[in-house]
Every structure is written in structure tokens, then in C-alpha cells.
C-alpha positions as CSV (number, residue, x, y, z in Angstrom):
1,X,92.2,-13.5,-75.7
2,X,90.4,-13.4,-72.9
3,X,90.8,-9.5,-72.7
4,X,87.8,-7.7,-71.3
5,X,87.2,-3.7,-71.4
6,X,84.7,-1.9,-69.3
7,X,84.1,1.7,-69.9
8,X,81.8,4.1,-68.8
9,X,80.7,7.5,-70.2
10,X,79.0,9.3,-67.1
11,X,78.4,12.2,-69.1
12,X,78.3,16.0,-66.8
13,X,79.5,15.1,-63.6
14,X,79.1,17.7,-60.3
15,X,82.8,18.2,-59.6
16,X,84.8,21.8,-58.3
17,X,86.2,21.9,-61.8
18,X,82.3,21.2,-63.5
19,X,80.0,22.7,-60.7
20,X,76.3,21.9,-61.5
21,X,75.7,25.5,-60.7
22,X,78.4,26.7,-63.1
23,X,77.8,28.5,-66.1
24,X,78.4,25.5,-68.4
25,X,75.4,23.8,-66.7
26,X,72.8,26.4,-68.2
27,X,74.0,25.4,-71.5
28,X,74.1,21.4,-71.1
29,X,71.8,20.9,-68.5
30,X,68.4,21.1,-71.0
31,X,69.9,18.6,-73.3
32,X,70.7,16.3,-70.5
33,X,68.4,12.6,-70.5
34,X,68.7,12.5,-67.1
35,X,68.0,16.1,-66.4
36,X,70.9,16.7,-63.8
37,X,74.5,16.7,-63.3
38,X,75.5,13.2,-62.1
39,X,77.6,13.1,-58.8
40,X,80.1,10.7,-57.3
41,X,78.3,8.3,-55.6
42,X,76.2,7.7,-58.7
43,X,79.5,7.0,-60.7
44,X,80.4,5.2,-58.2
45,X,77.5,2.7,-57.9
46,X,77.7,2.2,-61.8
47,X,81.4,0.9,-61.9
48,X,80.7,-1.3,-58.8
49,X,77.6,-2.6,-60.2
50,X,79.5,-3.3,-63.6
51,X,82.2,-4.9,-61.6
52,X,80.3,-6.7,-59.2
């Protein structure tokens, strides 16, 4: 069929509604593989590489 689907599961990302210093970060940060919240530049670079 020629249908290609690219998905991205970025995980916790630092945003206005989900700040990396917010109350939820203390709960989820210890379990994160990379050890920190992502940021928009990191997510954008993955999208560009995947679709480059």
C-alpha cells in the first residue's frame, strides 16, 4: 500500500504545562532512562533526523 507511519514517544518534555521543576518531575525523574526532561530542540532534532 505504500503507507509509512513515523511515531515519536518523547517522554517527559519540559513545557509550560509540564515544567522540569514542577511537582510531577520529582516523581518521574528518578525513573527516566536519560535522567532529565527533554526539551523542544531534542525532540525537533529526532523528528528532523527521522524524516531527513
